[in-house]
C-alpha positions in Angstrom: 84.6 78.1 85.2 82.6 80.2 82.4 80.6 82.1 85.3 84.4 82.9 87.4 85.1 84.3 83.6 82.1 86.5 83.1 82.4 87.4 86.8 85.9 88.3 86.3 85.9 90.4 82.9 82.6 92.4 84.7 85.0 93.5 87.5 87.3 94.2 84.7 84.7 96.4 82.8 83.3 98.0 86.2 87.1 98.9 87.1 87.4 100.3 82.7 84.3 102.6 83.6 86.0 104.2 86.9 89.3 104.9 85.5 87.7 106.6 82.4 86.5 109.1 85.0 89.6 108.7 87.3 91.1 111.9 85.5 88.2 114.2 86.5 88.4 113.0 90.5 88.5 116.6 92.0 88.5 115.3 95.8 90.1 112.4 97.8 88.8 111.5 101.3 91.1 108.9 103.4 89.9 107.7 106.7 92.6 106.5 108.8 92.1 103.4 111.1 88.5 104.2 111.3 89.7 107.0 113.4 90.2 110.1 111.9 90.0 111.5 108.0 92.2 114.0 105.4 91.0 115.1 102.8 92.8 116.2 99.7 90.7 118.4 97.0 91.0 120.5 94.1 92.1 123.8 96.4 95.7 121.8 96.0 95.7 120.6 92.6 99.2 119.6 92.8 98.8 117.4 95.8 95.6 116.4 94.6 97.0 115.0 91.3 100.0 113.5 93.4 97.9 111.3 95.5 95.9 110.0 92.6 99.1 108.8 90.8 100.0 106.8 93.9 96.5 105.6 94.7 95.9 104.7 91.0 94.9 101.1 90.6 97.6 99.1 88.2 96.5 95.6 88.4 93.2 93.6 89.3 93.8 90.3 91.1 91.2 88.0 90.2 92.3 84.6 90.0 90.6 82.7 92.7 93.7 81.0 94.2 95.0 84.8 94.6 92.3 86.0 96.1 92.1 83.1 98.9 95.9 83.5 99.0 95.1 87.3 99.9 92.2 86.7 102.1 94.3 84.5 104.4 97.0 87.0 105.0 94.9 90.0 105.5 96.2 92.0 108.1 94.4 94.9 109.5 92.7 97.6 107.5 94.5 100.6 107.3 92.7 103.2 105.2 89.4 103.7 103.8 89.6 106.0 100.9 86.5 107.8 98.8 87.4 109.4 95.5 84.8 112.0 94.4 83.7 113.8 91.4 81.2 117.1 92.2 80.9 115.6 95.8 79.4 112.3 94.3 81.7 109.0 95.6 82.8 107.1 92.3 85.3 104.9 93.5 85.9 103.1 97.3 88.8 101.3 98.2 90.0 100.0 101.5 93.7 99.1 101.7 95.0 96.4 104.3 98.5 95.5 105.7 99.5 92.1 104.6 100.6 89.5 107.2 104.4 89.0 107.9 103.6 85.4 106.2 102.5 86.6 103.2 105.4 86.4 100.8 105.3 90.2 99.3 106.9 91.5 96.5 106.7 94.4 94.0 104.4 92.2 91.7 101.6 91.3 94.2 101.6 94.5 96.4 102.5 97.7 97.2 104.9 99.1 100.1 103.8 102.5 102.3 106.6 102.8 105.3 108.3 99.2 106.0 104.8 97.3 105.5 103.1 95.6 102.6 99.4 96.4 101.7 96.9 95.7 99.1 93.9 97.4 98.2 90.5 95.9 98.4 87.6 97.3 96.1 84.3 95.6 95.7 85.2 91.5 96.3 88.9 92.4 94.3 92.0 92.9 95.6 94.1 95.9 93.5 97.8 96.7 93.1 98.3 100.2 93.7 101.0 102.4 91.6 102.1 104.0 95.2 105.3 105.5 93.6 105.9 108.0 96.1 104.8 106.6 99.3 106.7 109.2 101.4 104.7 112.1 100.4 101.5 109.7 101.3 102.7 109.4 104.6 103.8 112.9 105.1 100.3 114.3 104.4 98.2 111.4 106.5 100.6 111.7 109.1 
């Protein structure tokens, strides 16, 4: 149990370090279903800030039980997202669709369109803010 807690605390510490730099992100690269990519950069600062707000990590899901539950209900990977500061990747996440069997709600997932998703960072699951999924969809489509 102590090792699990140390690992979880280390994960929180690493995520905290990422979030310390999050305001400086100047480019977001979204790869959609391993097919094509969209880049949002500081040429359109308003859109970049909107995407940073939508993709802001809210909750690091770390309990062993929760991880098993998410792993068992992961559907296909929808997006890989890289966050850059001056052409250096500082944060990478993958967004997965959750299966229909998963008891999804606003506490344990986020919605894009009519489907529920969860983000994966390293070996952790993260709920993203996704407060304006319509604008996210408009740009990536």
